N, C-alpha and C positions, 0 to 999 in steps of 0.2 A: 504492500500500500504506501503510494508516495505521500509526500505531505500534503495536505489540502489547506490552501491559502484561506479559505473561508475559515475554516476551523480555527487555524493560527489567529485569524484576527478576533475570533470570539473568545479564545483565551487570552489574547491581549487585552479585550475590554475587560474582560473579568479582573485579571491581575491589576488593572489600571483601577478598578472600582475598590479593591481591597487597599490598595496605597492609598487613596483619597480618603477612605473612611479613616484609616489609621492617623492621617492628617488632620482629618477635621474633628476628631476626639479632643485633640489639642489645639487646633487654630479653625474653631468653627466658621465655616463659609459664611454662614448667615449673621455673623457679627463683623463681616470684612464690607468693604466698600461696594462689592459686586450685590450686595443684598440691595442696593438703591435702585439696579436696572435689571437683573437677571430674575426671572419667576422663581419665587419661593420652592414652587414644586421640583423645579430643576435642580436648584440648590440642594435640596432635601436629599433627590435622587441620587447625586454625586457624592454627597457626604455619607448616607446611611445605609448603603446597598452593599456593604462588604460581608456580611452573614449570606445574603442571597446569591453575589459572587461565588463564594464557595460551594454553595450547591450547584451553580452552573458548572464549577469544576469538577462535582463528583459525576456529574451525567456525562461530562466530557471523557472524564476517566473511565467510567465503564464502557462508553461507545469505541473508544481507541483501543483500549486493552482486548476487550471482545473481538474486535473487528481484527486486529492483528492476529489474535490465536487462531479465528477462522481461518484467514488467509495463512496463515504458518502450517496448520494441521488439517484444513478442510471442514472441522466440525469441532464445536464445543464439546462434543460428546466425549472425545479422546483426546483430552490435552496432554502433553510431556509435562509431568508434574515438575521434574528437575528442571528443565528449561524454564517453565512458567516462573517456578521460584527464584531461579539465578538471574533472570530477566528483570524482576522486580526488584531484587536485593541490588544488582549493579548499577540500577538506576536511582535509587531510594538512600541505600545505606551510606555511600561515600561522603555525601555533601551532610547528610544529617549527622554522622559521627563528627564530621570536623566542625560543624556547628556546636555540638554539645561540648565538644572539647574547648572552643573558644568561649562559649558561655560559663565554663565551669571556671576558666581562669579567670574572667570577669568577675564573677561571684567571689572566689579566693581575695581578689585584689579589692573588693569592696566598692567596686565602680558604679556611680549612681545610674540608677535606671535598669541596673540588672542584677540587684542582688534580690534574691528570694528570701522574704522575710514573714510571711504570713504565717498565721499561727496554725501549727501542725504540719507546715512546710519545709522543707530542707532540700538542699543540693542532691543528697542522695536519693531522696523520696522523687523529685522531679527527673533525675537521670533514669530511674528504676522506671518511672510511669512513661517516659518518652521511648524507651527502648522495649518497653513491655506492653505498648500499644493501648496504654489506658490513660494517656495525659489527660484526655477528656473528662474521665471519671475522677481522676487526681483533682483536676479544678472544680468540678462539681461538689467533691466532698470537702474541700480546704479552701477555696477561694481563689481569685484571679491570680495568675503568674504575671511576671515581666513580661513584656510584648514580645520579645524574641523567643520567649518559652511559651506563650499563649498560642501562636500561631501553628503549635505542632499538633492542637487537637485534631484538626483534620485529617492528619497522617494517621494519627490512631485509629480513626473510624476506617479510612480507606484501605490501610495495609490489614486490619483486622479482618475486612471483608474479603480481601484476596487471600488470605491464609485459607480461609474455608471454602472459596468459590470454585478453584479446580476439583476439590473433592466433592462437592455438590454436583458438578458435570459428570464426576464418574460415578457417582452413586444413582443418579436420575436417568442416565445410559443415552436418553434420546434428549436431540435438541428441542423436539417440540414441547418434551415435559419441563425442560429448564427454561424455554420460553414462558411457558404458562406460570412456572414460580416466580419468574422474573416480573411478568405482568403483574401478579397479585401481590408481590412486594412493593412494585413501584405505586399501584393505586392503592395501598395502604398507608401512604405518606399522612392524610389527614387523621387518619385513626391514631397513627403513633403520636403525632403532635397533641392530639385532644388528650392523650393518656397521661402526656407530660404536664398538663395544666395543674396547678398548684405545687409544682417542683419549685426549686430554687432558679433563678434567673439564668445561671450558669448551665446547668443540665437541661435546662428547655432547650436552649441554643446547640448544645454539644452532645446530646445523646447518640447514641448507636444508631438505633433504627430508623430515624429520620434521615440521616446521610446515607445510609446503606440502601433507602429506598430510592434516592437519587441516582445512586449509582446503576441499581437495578435499572432503572428506566434506560439510562444509557445502553446497557447491555442488551435490553429487548430491542432497542431501536438498531443496535448492531447485526443482530440477528436478522432482522426485516430486510437491512441494507443489502444483506449478503445473500438473500435468498429470492427476494423481489426483483422485478426487472420493469421498471417503471418508464414513462416517457419524460421529456424534457418538460412538458407542461405540468407534470406531476410534482416533479423535483422543484419547480420555480413555484407553484402553490404553496408546497411544503416549507420552502424559505420564507416566503410572504406570511402565511400563518404563523409559522413557529416566530420569525421575527416581530411581528405584532402582538403576539401573547407574551413574549418576553419583555417588550417595552412597557406594556400595560402593568405587568407585574413589578416592574422596576419603578417605573414613573408615577404609576396610581395606586401603589401597593396598599396605603391605609384605605382608599376608597374601595378597593377590591376586596380587603379584609372585612369590611363591613358587610360586604355583598356575600361572600362565600366563607368567610372564617378561615379556619385551617387549610381550606382547599385552595388558599392563596399561592403557597407552596408548590402545590400539585400544578396548577396553572404553569407556575415557572419552570418545573421540571418536565413536564410534557411538552412544553413550549420549545425548550431547549432540545430535547429529544427528535422533535419535527424540524427544527431548525439543522440539526446535525445530518438528519436522514437528506433533506433538501440539498444541503452543501455537499454532502458525500455523492450524490446522484449527479448532481451538476457538474461536478469534477470529473464524473466518469463520462457524462454524456457531451459536455462542453469544456473540456480541459483547457481552453484557453480564454476562457471567460474569467479574467482577473477582477480584482477588486482596486480600482486605480484610486491612488491618493491614500490608502490604508497599509503602505508598506511599513511605517513605523509602529504600527499597531500589530502587524503579523510579527515583526522583529520580536517585540514584547512577548508575544505569545510562545514564541519558539524557546523563550528564556524563561517562561513562567514558574517553573519549580525553583530556579535560582532566584529570581526575584522574590517570590513568595517567601523563602527562608531567610533572606537576607535584608529585605527592605526595611525591617525596624532599626538597622544599624544606622541608615539614612534618616529616617525619621525622627529618632532620638537626637541625632546630631544637629539636625537642623532646626528642631524646636529649640535646642538649647541656645544657639545662635540667635535664632529669634527672640528668645526672653533676655538675653544678654544685650541684644540692640534695643530694649525698650518695651518690646511686645506690643506693638501697636497694633490693635486688631484691625483697624480701617484698612492697613496695607498687609495683612496677613494673607491675602490671596497672591501676592507676587511671589510667596515661598513655595507655591504649589508647583509651579513650571520647573524648577531646578530641583525639586524634591523627585519629580516623576522621571527627569532625566538621569539623575544620579542612580535613582533606584535600577533604572533600566541598565546604566553603564555598569555598577557593581555586578548586577546580574550576569551580564555580557562577559564581564572580566573573570568571574568565578567559574562560569559554564567552559569558556574556552581554555583556561589555563589550570582548571582543577578539574570539574565533573566530568567533562566531555573525555579528556585524554585518561583520566583513571576507569571511567566506565568502558572505554574502548579496550584498555588493556587487561582490565578483568575478564570482560568477554572474549578477547583472545585466548586468554588462558582457559578459561571453564568451558566456553560454548563452541568447541569444534572449529579452532583456530580462527576465530573472528566472522564466523559466517553469519552472525545475528547484527553484524554491523549494519548500519544506517536505518535500523527499524525506528519508527516515530516513538517518543516517550509518551506515556499515559498522561501525565500532569501536563 
């Protein structure tokens, strides 16, 4: 499966929303000069959709990882367990372990913004939670961790799902049964969210099952993408319907919530799945139909994992400079562009000089002399 520019752009938009959200928590756009002429709804959408963007990532992850598995082995019913787990490990672990090492050093050095000090929290507990795929549960039980640790909650959900997913494929044996299971799990998202009502805020946002529902929506879409043979009109319609649904969920989320409640997140995940289907089929049927003017967004999408794990270093540094310079909120919006560019630049540097070469060497050693090189990443 070649890289899909539309899916890369969608990933780029998602990581952009995550970065903007973490900036807006510290330099609120609604308090800047932009509030005088930019619609409040747009400012809110740019500021507070970080959590929703992670769910978009979940759907994309399910779609790409399942799609590549089908392309590699012909079916999801007979995955190669060793190859599947090694592919995930070589992509996720090198940068994750490097990040944990850096955060541990900053903790020991007592660096501001990086010290774990919540009641019931410790460096050892956070490390165990991050490596044991339950950092989301750890935060739900003990409280928020510093920002560079906090972003790892989504990895706990995603990788916990992928530990069991190939085993479920082998157990169910037939792809149609797996498809039915993924559809059921995807559609259960509102029920899972409803069951969490009354829990603390952290657990409502970071529980396992809602995130796994979003991943399942992507897997179901990947199965449809591999087995159906649509025409270009269907692909275009899916792009339009999915894009509109996603924009409605992101721009008018509060209104949609009043209308359908917990179904709002289902609108977001199913719209994302439809958009992925449309983008995938359009790439097959009209491969030269590019997205003009969005090269910068696609570039960020290609480095979304690196940006996601490292962007808080940039956010904390720029916010500290902003405060040191007087913290004038009216001009706070001026810090957003350099923040986005620096997050993108840091992700590019980390990918080019660390995660890409390390991943390539590990795959050359463990996966048949590098035959897996060139596979598009799931995140």
